[in-house]
C-alpha positions as CSV (number, residue, x, y, z in Angstrom):
1,X,30.3,36.7,-7.1
2,X,28.8,35.8,-4.0
3,X,25.6,37.3,-5.0
4,X,25.7,35.4,-8.4
5,X,26.3,32.1,-6.5
6,X,23.4,32.6,-4.3
7,X,21.1,33.3,-7.1
8,X,22.6,30.1,-9.1
9,X,21.9,27.9,-6.2
10,X,18.4,29.5,-5.5
11,X,17.7,29.0,-9.2
12,X,18.6,25.3,-9.3
13,X,16.7,24.7,-5.8
14,X,13.7,26.3,-7.6
15,X,14.2,24.4,-10.5
16,X,14.5,21.1,-8.6
17,X,11.4,21.8,-6.4
18,X,9.4,22.5,-9.8
19,X,10.7,19.4,-11.5
20,X,9.7,17.3,-8.3
21,X,6.2,18.8,-8.1
22,X,5.4,18.0,-11.7
23,X,6.5,14.5,-11.3
24,X,3.2,13.5,-10.1
25,X,1.4,13.9,-13.5
26,X,-2.3,14.5,-13.8
27,X,-3.9,12.3,-16.7
28,X,-7.4,13.1,-18.2
29,X,-10.0,10.3,-18.0
30,X,-13.3,10.3,-19.5
31,X,-16.2,8.1,-18.3
32,X,-19.4,7.7,-20.4
33,X,-22.6,7.2,-18.8
34,X,-25.9,6.8,-20.5
35,X,-29.4,7.0,-19.6
36,X,-31.5,4.0,-21.3
37,X,-34.9,4.0,-22.6
38,X,-36.1,2.4,-19.3
39,X,-34.8,5.2,-17.2
40,X,-31.9,3.6,-15.7
41,X,-28.1,4.7,-15.5
42,X,-25.6,2.5,-17.8
43,X,-21.9,2.5,-18.0
44,X,-20.6,2.6,-21.6
45,X,-16.8,2.8,-20.5
46,X,-15.1,-0.5,-20.2
47,X,-13.1,-1.3,-17.1
48,X,-9.7,0.2,-17.1
49,X,-8.6,-2.0,-13.9
50,X,-6.3,-4.8,-14.3
51,X,-6.3,-7.6,-12.0
52,X,-3.5,-7.6,-9.2
53,X,-2.6,-9.6,-6.2
54,X,-3.6,-7.1,-3.9
55,X,-7.0,-6.4,-5.8
56,X,-8.8,-9.1,-7.5
57,X,-10.3,-8.3,-10.8
58,X,-13.6,-6.7,-10.9
59,X,-14.4,-7.0,-14.6
60,X,-17.2,-4.3,-14.2
61,X,-17.5,-1.4,-16.7
62,X,-16.4,1.9,-15.4
63,X,-13.4,0.9,-13.3
64,X,-11.0,3.8,-13.3
65,X,-7.3,3.0,-12.5
66,X,-4.9,5.8,-11.2
67,X,-1.3,4.5,-12.1
68,X,1.4,4.9,-9.7
69,X,2.6,8.6,-9.3
70,X,-0.3,9.5,-11.7
71,X,-3.2,11.9,-10.6
72,X,-6.5,11.6,-12.5
73,X,-8.9,14.4,-13.8
74,X,-12.1,12.1,-14.4
75,X,-14.7,13.8,-16.8
76,X,-18.1,12.2,-16.6
77,X,-20.3,12.6,-19.6
78,X,-23.9,11.8,-20.0
79,X,-25.8,10.9,-23.1
80,X,-28.7,8.7,-24.3
81,X,-32.6,9.2,-23.6
82,X,-32.0,12.0,-21.1
83,X,-35.7,13.1,-21.1
84,X,-38.2,10.0,-20.6
85,X,-41.3,9.0,-18.4
86,X,-39.4,9.5,-15.1
87,X,-37.9,12.8,-16.4
88,X,-40.4,14.3,-19.2
89,X,-39.3,17.1,-21.6
90,X,-38.7,19.9,-21.3
91,X,-36.6,18.4,-18.3
92,X,-33.7,16.1,-18.9
93,X,-31.5,14.2,-16.7
94,X,-28.2,15.7,-15.6
95,X,-25.2,14.5,-13.7
96,X,-25.1,16.0,-10.3
97,X,-23.4,14.1,-7.7
98,X,-20.5,11.8,-7.1
99,X,-20.0,9.8,-3.7
100,X,-17.3,7.6,-2.5
101,X,-17.2,4.7,0.0
102,X,-16.2,1.2,0.8
103,X,-12.5,1.6,0.7
104,X,-10.8,-1.8,0.4
105,X,-14.2,-3.7,1.1
106,X,-17.3,-5.2,-1.1
107,X,-19.3,-3.0,-3.1
108,X,-21.7,-0.9,-0.8
109,X,-25.3,-1.8,-1.0
110,X,-27.9,0.9,-1.7
111,X,-28.7,1.1,2.0
112,X,-25.0,1.5,2.9
113,X,-24.7,4.2,0.2
114,X,-27.7,6.1,1.4
115,X,-26.5,5.8,5.2
116,X,-24.5,8.8,6.1
117,X,-21.7,6.9,8.0
118,X,-19.0,6.6,5.3
119,X,-16.3,7.8,7.7
120,X,-13.7,8.2,5.0
121,X,-10.2,8.2,6.4
122,X,-7.5,10.6,5.9
123,X,-5.7,8.7,3.1
124,X,-9.1,9.0,1.1
125,X,-9.5,12.7,2.1
126,X,-6.1,13.5,0.8
127,X,-7.1,12.0,-2.6
128,X,-10.7,13.5,-2.9
129,X,-12.1,16.9,-1.5
130,X,-15.2,14.8,0.1
131,X,-17.3,15.0,3.0
132,X,-16.0,12.4,5.4
133,X,-19.4,11.3,6.8
134,X,-21.6,11.2,3.8
135,X,-18.8,10.6,0.9
136,X,-20.1,13.1,-1.2
137,X,-17.2,14.5,-3.6
138,X,-16.6,18.1,-4.6
139,X,-16.4,18.4,-8.6
140,X,-16.6,21.0,-11.3
141,X,-19.6,21.2,-13.5
142,X,-18.4,22.2,-17.1
143,X,-20.9,24.5,-19.3
144,X,-22.0,21.4,-21.4
145,X,-23.1,19.7,-18.3
146,X,-20.2,17.2,-17.8
147,X,-18.7,17.0,-14.3
148,X,-14.9,16.6,-13.6
149,X,-13.5,15.0,-10.6
150,X,-10.2,15.4,-9.4
151,X,-8.3,12.5,-7.8
152,X,-4.6,13.1,-6.2
153,X,-3.6,9.3,-5.9
154,X,-1.1,10.4,-3.4
155,X,-1.5,7.6,-0.9
156,X,1.6,5.5,0.0
157,X,0.3,2.0,-0.6
158,X,-2.6,2.6,-2.6
159,X,-6.2,1.4,-2.3
160,X,-9.5,0.7,-4.1
161,X,-12.6,2.7,-3.4
162,X,-16.1,2.6,-4.8
163,X,-17.9,5.7,-6.6
164,X,-21.3,6.3,-7.2
165,X,-22.3,8.8,-10.0
166,X,-25.7,10.3,-9.7
167,X,-28.0,11.8,-12.4
168,X,-31.1,13.9,-11.4
169,X,-33.7,15.2,-13.5
170,X,-33.6,18.9,-14.0
171,X,-37.0,19.4,-12.3
172,X,-35.0,19.0,-9.1
173,X,-36.9,15.8,-7.8
174,X,-34.7,13.2,-5.9
175,X,-37.4,10.8,-6.6
176,X,-36.1,10.6,-10.2
177,X,-32.4,9.9,-9.0
178,X,-30.5,7.2,-11.0
179,X,-27.0,5.8,-10.0
180,X,-24.1,3.7,-11.2
181,X,-21.4,2.7,-9.0
182,X,-18.2,1.0,-10.1
183,X,-14.8,1.4,-8.3
184,X,-11.6,3.2,-8.6
185,X,-8.1,1.8,-8.2
186,X,-5.8,4.4,-6.6
187,X,-2.2,2.5,-7.0
188,X,-0.7,5.5,-4.9
189,X,2.5,7.4,-5.2
190,X,5.1,5.4,-3.8
């Protein structure tokens, strides 16, 4: 009887741990970007960030919101004129980078994005696998060329941070890089 009671308690404990681990749901999110005929990167996805007293509304397209207790799996898709005068056929633009920076601050300028001094704090590094100095984030590339970023959204109080998506010509030339940089609202897990 003692052995069965121990197994029952162990099973209940395992079930409790499993349920608490699954309480932090992962929600899929799709962000659609387009290369315009003039060779710039344009955001096609509307803002998903509501105004809050903590974070004033930025009606900018592409703002991603991770609601309290919800992790995100963000899939970035690229369409449009992916071969143009800056990236002539047979080459084409491909998504190849995501950078984060400017936590709870004004939108970083181009010079600030390009400066390797982001110094991401522990809270941000717990949510994203990123280089703490440059802000470049690890992501997964799908067979179709889409890239997927995982956002744990596990901070206690939440924060917002800017993200910059990069598309580069498949010829590998950084001179052809184009960017779009909206923000992400992480509401945390508490």
